N, C-alpha and C positions, 0 to 999 in steps of 0.2 A: 699166780691165780687167783681171782676178787672173793670173800670169802661170798656167802650166798645171803641174799638178801630177807630177811622174815618179814611179814606182816609188822610187828613191832619195830623194827627200822624202818621202813617204807615210814612208818608213821613219825618216829622223830623225825627222819629226816626232812618232813612238811611242816614240820613247826618248832619253833623258837623258843624256848624257854625265856621268863620274863627276868625283870632285874634279880630277884632271888631263887629261880634257878626252878623255877615250876614253867609245869605246861598247862594248858588251858584245855581242857578234856570236855565234859559238858557245861551245856551255854542254861543260862536262865532257865527257858521255858522245862529243857528235861529236869533242872530241879527241885522249880515250882510243882511240875506235875507228881517228879516222885515222893515229895511228903506231900503237897493235898492228897493224893490218890490214896498215899498209907493212911493218911486222917481220914477219909472219906469212908474209905474200907471198917476201920475199925471203931468212928461210928456207929456206921449202918450194923453192924453185928452186935455190936452191944447195946443197942439202943433198940433190940427186937418189939419192946413191951410197948414202946415210946414212940406210934406208927409216923405222923408231920416227919418228929426227926428222922426215923430210919428212910421212911420212904424219902427226902429230901437229900439225908447223905451217899442213898443209892443211884438218885438221880445223877449227882451231885460225879460219882465215881463214872455213872457211864455215859456222861459230860466228858469227862478227862479222858477217860476210852477213847473214846472218838477225835480227840483233839493229838490224845498219842499214836494214834495212827496212822492219820495225816502228817506231823510232824517225822514219822520214820519212816516215808516217804521222803519229804521234803525238804527234814530239817537239816543241821547241819550233823559236819560228817557222822560221829560217835554217834548222833543220835539216829541218823539210820541204819535200820535195821538190814540193811547189806552189809553194815559193818561189825554187824558183830551176830546174827543168826546164824549161826550152823546146822547141818545133818545131825541126826541123833548120837552117830557115831562120835562125831565128833566132840558132844556133850560127856558122853559116858568115857570117851578115851580123857577128856580133862577131869571128869569128876576119881578116872582111878590112877590120874598123875597126884592129885589132888592127896587123895589116905597114901601113896608111895611118900609123899610129903617134896615131891620134886616139880610140882604145875609151874611149865610157861606164865610170868607174867607176862600181863595186856594194856595193853596204854588204855582202851575203854573195855566194856564187859566181855570176860569170857565164853567161850562156847557155851559152857553151864548155867554161867548167868543169862545168853541170848534167851536158854529153852525155858528160865525161870518168868522172865519177862514174860515171852507170847503163851507160856500158862496162867500167868496172873493177868493179864488181859483177855482171853479167852473167859477166863472162871468166873471171870468181875463183868463181863461181858452177856456169859448167860444168865448168872445172878442175877442183875440188872433188869435185862428183859422178860425175864420170868415171872421176878417180883411184880414187875409194872403189868404184865399178861394176868398176876390171879385176881389184879383188881377193876380187868373190866369183867363184861355181863358175860362172856364166852368164855374167861377161864377161873371164873369166883369158884373160889370153896372143890375145884375140881384136882382131889391126889395128888395126883400124878407129876404135876406143875406147881404143886407145893413142897413135894418130892424131891423134885428138883432143884426147887430156888434153894430150899435147904442145902440140898446133898453140894451145890454148887458152892456155896456164901460156907461150909463148915470145909471143903477143900481150898477154898480162896485162902482163908485164914491160915491152912495147915500146911500150905506152902509157902506164903509170909514168912512165919514161922522158919523154914527147910533157906528160906532165900536170907532170911537175919544169922542162921549157923555157918551158909557159904561165906556171906560177906565177912563172921568172923578169922574162918579157918583162912578163905585168903587174905585177910589185914595182919591174920598171925603168919603163914607161909612167906608172907611179899616184907613184911614189916613197914606196912602199911596203914594209914589210919583212912580205911574205905568210905567211914560216915563221914569225917571232918571236907574229904575231897566229893561230895553228893550235894556237899556245902558251899562248899568255896568253888568246886568245879573243874580243882588246878588237883591233877599229880606230877610228881616228883619223879622226870623223866627215866 
C-alpha cells in the first residue's frame, strides 16, 4: 500500500529542483511586495511627525495591499491565498506544534504564516484607509477615526514583530534561512 500523499509531497512532486538542488517557491512579485511593504510600513510608522513622508509611505503601503490582494488570487502557486490560507483551527494547531518543537515544514507559507499575512494586510488596509479619511472634510479631527488609525497602526507593528518571531522560530526548527528564501525565492526541497 502506498504512503499517503501530503500537501508538501504534492508540491515537491510538481516542482523540480534547480541545478543546485533548490526549489523556486516565491516569485519576484511576492518578494518585491514583501520587502517594499515592510519598508513602507516602517517608514510610515516612524515618520508620524513628518506628514508628507508619513502619508506617502502610507499610500504606498495601501497600494501594495491592493496589488497583493490581486496577486493572491491570480498569482503563481505559492502566492495564491488558496495555497496557504487555512482556518483558525489549523493556524492554532500549527502554533501548538511550534511550541512542542514538532511542527511540520511547509514549502510555502505555513498555516500560522498564512493567518499572519491576512492580519497584516487587513491592518494595513484599515490604517491606510482610516489615515486617508482623517484628511477628508468629513473625518478631519474626528477622534474615533484618529484612534482607529493609531490603533490599527500599532497593531500592525505588533503583528509585524510577531511575524519576525515566527520566522525566526520556523527557521530554527526547520534549520533553514527563511529570510534568505524571501530574498532568493528558493528553498531546499
